[in-house]
Steps between C-alpha positions, in 0.01 A plus 500: 500500500769244545657441840813703563823304524559613859130527595364347815168319564281741699253330722406776754256795481218438253704214349431312813144431377500544123768466231396780273364791715568759227301297241222473757497869545484567130212243474305668771554854360390360142189348662415833666538684174288237324226544753515880462480475126224229519535397142550166340816635340650591827438150634648347187809711544523391861478134403780559247704657777442192723631276217807703448582515871438132557724419205777716639463350854529142361806597313663682785420211736681256267799726488498549876493125561807460271686781675409440865501140650265621788238628253290180478470495878401865503249433213345215692421723808387817312217582265556659146271799519243476784610413851347224702 
């Protein structure tokens, strides 16, 4: 998911508090499924999901910093996945 050439930095709505709200939602949904399944395999898969989403987030943040000069300031005042 590379930044679009004419894309804008969005810093309102849920992006006001966290930089990756969709990833947070996927993590929460995955945790709920792991709790329902209640097996070691489900928690292992959830941990793998976390690793993938963290890797993607770090890569996207690097690209966003290159594309948008205001991104480092935005990054300094927001959290990656969990607000506050």
